[in-house]
N, C-alpha and C positions, 0 to 999 in steps of 0.2 A: 101356669107355667109358660104358655105361649106368650103371654103378656110380658113376663120377665125376659124371655128370649128376645122379643122385639125391642124392649127398652135397652137391653145390653147391646144389641146389634146397632141400634140407632146411636148409642153413645160411642161405640167403637168407630162408626163411620164419621161422627163429628170430630173425633180426635184425629182421624186420618186427614180430614179436610184442614183442620187447624195446623197439622204438621206440614202439609203441603203449602199452606198459606204463609208459613214463616221460614225464612232462610237463616242459617247461622254460618259463621266462619271463625276459625281459630287462628290467632296470631301469637307468636312467641318472640320475645326479645331477650337478647343477652348483652352482657357488658363487653369489656375491652378484650379484643383479640390481639395479643402481643407475641413477639418472638425475641427473647433475649438470647445472649450468646450460648448459654447452657442448653436452652431449648433447641437451638439450631444444631448444636453438637449432638444432642440426644436423639434427634430425628434422622441423623445420617446413618445409612446402612452401608457399611464397608463392603459387604458382599456384592451389592448391586451398584454401588457408587452413586446412589440416588438418595434423596430424602423421602422418608416414609412417615406420614403423619396419621395414618389410619389407627395405629395403636393408641395414640393420644386421645382420639375421639370415639373410640369403639364403645366405651361404656356409656357415654352420654348420648350417643347417636339415636337410640330409640325415642328419647324424650324430645329431641329437636326435630326429628323426622315426622312425628305424628301431627304437627301443626300444619295448617294449610299454607301459611307463610311464616318463615323464620328469618329474623333480621338481627344483625350484629354490627358492632363498631370495629372496623378494620383499622387498628391503630399502628400502622406501619406502612412502608412502601414495598413494592415489588420492583425494586430498582436494579436488580441484577447483582452479580458478584462484584466485589467481595461481600458476602453475606455478613451482616453485623446486627447486633442488638443495640442497646442503649449506648450513646445518646442519639444516634442517627440510624434509624432502623432500615434494613433492607433484608427481607425474608426470602427464602428459596421459593421458586415458582411452584414447587410441589405442595406448598401450603394450601393452594387453592383446590387441589385434588382432595386434600384432607377435609377442607371446609365443605366441599360439595358432598363428600361421603358422610360428613356429620349431619347434613340436613339443611344447611343454610341456603336460602333463596336470594336474599338481599343483603348487601353490605353498604354501610355508610362510611364515607372516607374523609369528611371534613373534621380534622382534629389537629392538635399541635405538632404532629409528626408528618403531616401531609406532604411537606416539601423537604423531608430529610435528605433526599437524593436529588434535590433541585428539579429543574424543568424535565430532565430526562426521566427521573424517578416518578414524577407525577404522571407523565404521559404514558410511560411503560405500565404503570399500575392500572390506569384506565383501559389500556389496550388488552392487557391480560385478563382483566375482569370481563371484558366483552367476549374474549375468546373462550373463556371458561363457562360462559352462559349465566353469569350472575347479573341480576339487576343491581344498580348501584347509583349513588348520588352523593353530592357534597363537593367534589372536585371535578374540573372540566378542562379539556384541552384548549378551548377557546370560547369566545362569546356566542358564536353560532351554536355550538353544542349545548351551551347553557340555555339559550333561548328555546331550542327545540326539545330539550329533555328535562326541563325543570319547571315546576315540581314533577317529580317522578310519579307515574301512575302505576299502582300495583293492582292486580286482578286475581280473584280466586272465588270460586263457588257463587258466582253471580254478584259479588261485591267488587267495588273499586275503591281505592284509597289514594290520596295525594300524600306523598312523603317529602318532607323538607329536612334539611340538615345544615347545621352551622357550627362553627368553632370560635372560641374566644381569641385565638391567635395561632401562630405557627412557630413559636419559640424564637421569635425575632428573625427568622429566616425569610429571605425575600421570595415572593411569588413572582415568577418571571412571566412577562407578557408573551403570548396572549392567554396564559393559564389563568384559571379562576379557582380560588378556594373560598367557599361561602363563609363570610365572617358574620359574627353577631352584630347586627346593626338594626335597630328597631324600625327605622324608616324602610329599609329594604325588606325586612321580615314582614312588615305590614303589607307592602306591595306584593310580596310573594304569596302571602295568605289570601289576598284578594284574587290573585291569579289562580290559586288552588280552588277557591270557592267557585270561580268561573268554570273550572273543569267539570263541575257537577258530580263529583265523586261522593261516595257514601260517608266518608269521614276523612279528616285531615290529621296526619301524624307529623309531629315535629321532633326530630332527634337532635338534642343539644350536647355540645362538648363544652362544659362549663364548670364553675365551682372551684373550690380549693382542694388540692390534693390531700388525701389522708384524713379528711375531716368527716366524721360520721353523721353530721347534721348539715342540711343545706343552709347557705347564707342568704341574706336578704336579697341579693342580686338574683340568685336562682329563683327564689319565690316570686319576686316581682316580674321576672321575665316569663315564668310559667303563666302567671295571671295575665300578662300582656298577650301571650299567645292564645289563651282561652278566650279572652275578650274579643279577639279578632278571628275566631272561627276554628281554632284547633280543638280536637277532641282528646287526643293522646299526646302527652309530652314526655319523652323518654330522655334520661340524662346519662352522660358518661364523663370520664376524666378523673374524678377523685380517687379511683383505684381501690376504694373501699365502699361498702354498702352505705346507702342513705335511704331514708324512708320513702314509702309509696302512699299515695292517697287517692282513693276513688271517691270523687265528689258526686255522690249519687243524685243530689238535687239538681245539679247542672249537667249531669251525664258526661263527666270529664274525668280523666285519669292522669296523674303525674307520678313518675318514678324518678327521683332525683339522681340516683346513681345505682347501677346494678353491679358495681364492683368489677373485679377482674374475672373475665371468663376463662382466659388462660394467659399465664405469664410466669416469669421466674421470680416474681416478688414474693418471697417466702416468709416475710415477717408477719407477725400477728395482724389480723384483720385484712391483710392484702392477699392471702393465699386462697382465694375463692371468690364466689359471687352468687348472685341470684338469677334465676331464669323466670321471666315474667310471662304468665299465660293469660291471654285475654280472649274472651268469646264475645262476639258482637252478633246481634240479630236485627232483622228487618222484615217487614211484610214482603211477600213475593211481589216483585214489580215495583217496589218502593226504592227510593234513593236517599234514605236517611237512616243510617244504622244507629242503634243504641247499644250501650255496653250491657251485656247480660251477666257476665261473670268475670272475676279477676282473682288470680291466685299467684303465688310464687313458689318456687322450689329452690333448694340450696344445692350448689355444686362446689366441689373441692378439688384443687389442683394438687395431685399427689406426685411427688418426685421420687421415683424408685431408686433404691441404692444399689443398682446394678452397674456394670462397667460403663455404660453409656449415660447413666442418669436419665432414663426415659421419663417423660411426663405423661400423666393419665388424668383426665377429667372424670371425676367420680360423682354420680348422683348420690347425695348424702343419704337419702331415704333408703337406699340399697346397701350402703357400706358403713353406716354409723355403728351397726352392731355386728359387723363382719370383721374377722381377724385373719381370714385366709388370704386376702389379697394385700392388705396393709398389715404385714405381719409384725413388724417391729413395734413394741409397745409405745416407745417414744413418738413414733410417727403417727400411730393411731390416736394417742392422747392429743397430739397437736391438731389433728382433724376434728376431734371432739371439742377442743377449745374453740375452733372456728365456728363449729355448729352452735355452741352455747352462746358465744358472743353475738352471732348473727340473730339467733332467735330472741335473745334478750333485747337487742336494739329494735328489730322489726316488730316484735310483739308489743313493745312499749310505744313505738312511734308511728307505726302504720295506722292508717285510717281506712277501714272497710276492705283491707287486702289481707287475706289470711294465707297461711302456708297450705299448699296443696295437699289434699288427702289422697294418696295414691291407692289406698285400699278401697276407698269408696268410689274412686274415679280412675281406674287403671289405664284408661286411654280415652282420648277425645273422640267424640262421635264422627267428626269430620276428618279424622286423621288420614294422612297419606299412607298407602300400602308400603 
């Protein structure tokens, strides 16, 4: 009996040592954060005279907040009033309060709407992001800011990451000197990846604004550009812009991950395929004291943008695993059926096209071990 106790004690001690010798960190990525006219109208509270986005993010907040770092694509400007949606976006400043409440830590800003409000809009967006305490990258007020702050370094739980961000264009709008919007240029990207490698971080993440809108499969230019980034040191390549879901692939042999498009995180695009997106969950591990992280686990979850039929038409981001079988919040049968259609379309596409990236099982994994309180 004593022998068995000693063996068990020895095994438990070895497990504790192994746990101490391995660090892990959780990253969460979302798709496009947008504000169309109806969203802006729905967020306005006539009683306070302010915009309130907390109801929009309330249901999805637990999932975003549990990760050590949550990153999203801010596809709009904070250019001040008049607030406007498509085609040239300027969202209320209170949106940042909502995004902070939702659990976002980092926002990327290089996209085709970066200069919707010109020089003033770009610079005001950067200034407000700084004031609100967000880390951000992709657009810069001048060359000195770009030189000092790019690639952006993220840190959590003993890990560090280099984050890069690029866009295919700015809808033909001029970028005014001395402002910088990172454009997709292979020579520049290669130089930036070399700079990122010199930072000595655990992994390099590239967030791309690319591809064709409303196409459910990546085109050859996306695939080639992802491979280019991988060959030059990137570990994660995350995509935005198509406004619909595209496949994800975990390349286990080379320890690399690409998600071509996570769709719309929040928008007023209510057509089929556009009314929701995926949240990508990535866990990385490394030996304690090491500087080379490896991908330990990857999964996705689906989220749906529900537009309530109340007087203000308020928007709510719903985690599908909680609401797909619930008819108390989404009460109208037609609205619930539309949500189920998005779910079925998404699971069909990702179930068929994803490689080594499964849908997250919330019953088996209710929360991540390293989640924030």
